[in-house]
C-alpha positions as CSV (number, residue, x, y, z in Angstrom):
1,M,-10.4,-2.1,4.1
2,E,-8.9,-5.5,4.5
3,R,-6.5,-6.4,7.3
4,Y,-3.0,-6.8,6.0
5,E,-1.8,-10.3,6.7
6,N,1.7,-9.2,7.8
7,L,3.4,-12.6,7.4
8,S,6.8,-11.1,8.4
9,G,5.3,-9.9,11.7
10,D,6.9,-6.5,11.6
11,S,5.1,-4.6,8.8
12,G,4.4,-0.9,8.9
13,V,1.1,-1.6,7.2
14,T,-2.1,-2.6,9.0
15,A,-4.8,-2.6,6.2
16,Y,-5.3,-2.1,2.5
17,E,-8.0,-1.8,-0.1
18,N,-7.3,-2.6,-3.8
19,R,-9.5,-0.4,-6.0
20,R,-9.7,0.0,-9.8
21,G,-6.6,2.0,-10.7
22,A,-5.7,2.6,-7.0
23,I,-4.6,1.1,-3.7
24,V,-5.4,2.6,-0.3
25,I,-2.9,1.7,2.4
26,E,-3.3,2.3,6.2
27,F,0.0,2.4,8.1
28,V,0.6,1.6,11.8
29,N,0.8,5.3,12.6
30,G,-2.8,5.7,11.5
31,S,-2.1,7.5,8.3
32,V,-4.0,6.4,5.2
33,H,-2.7,7.1,1.7
34,R,-4.2,6.5,-1.7
35,Y,-1.8,5.6,-4.5
36,T,-3.1,5.7,-8.1
37,N,-1.7,4.8,-11.5
38,R,-1.3,8.5,-12.0
39,S,0.5,9.3,-8.8
40,A,2.7,6.2,-8.3
41,G,2.7,4.7,-11.8
42,T,0.8,1.6,-12.9
43,R,3.7,-0.8,-12.4
44,R,4.4,0.4,-8.9
45,R,0.7,0.3,-8.0
46,L,0.3,-3.2,-9.4
47,R,3.4,-4.3,-7.4
48,K,1.7,-3.0,-4.3
49,C,-1.5,-4.8,-5.1
50,S,0.5,-8.1,-5.5
51,A,2.3,-7.5,-2.2
52,S,-0.9,-6.7,-0.4
53,L,-2.5,-10.0,-1.5
54,A,0.6,-12.0,-0.7
55,G,0.7,-10.5,2.9
56,R,4.4,-9.8,2.6
57,G,6.6,-6.9,1.3
58,L,4.0,-4.1,1.0
59,S,5.6,-1.8,3.6
60,T,9.1,-2.5,2.4
61,Y,8.3,-1.9,-1.2
62,T,6.4,1.3,-0.3
63,S,9.3,2.7,1.7
64,Q,12.0,1.8,-0.8
65,S,10.2,2.9,-4.0
66,H,9.1,6.3,-2.6
67,P,6.1,6.6,-4.9
68,L,4.0,9.7,-4.5
69,Y,0.6,9.2,-3.1
70,E,-2.3,10.9,-4.7
71,R,-3.9,11.9,-1.5
72,R,-3.5,11.5,2.2
73,L,-6.8,10.4,3.6
74,H,-5.9,10.5,7.3
């Protein structure tokens, strides 16, 4: 997983991994969730991928959009 850049300085996300058709996000509380096209929707997943690469907005978008994660990994 790649360290989330956290340009705002107060993100709830620590790391992410963009995969084909999915994004895996690690949160500051240690939980790791996988969001897929099927569980969160393609548009939401792509928005998360964009935010992850930009280093800003990933935690906010995740908490506001309330997409279902496919699987909790930790």
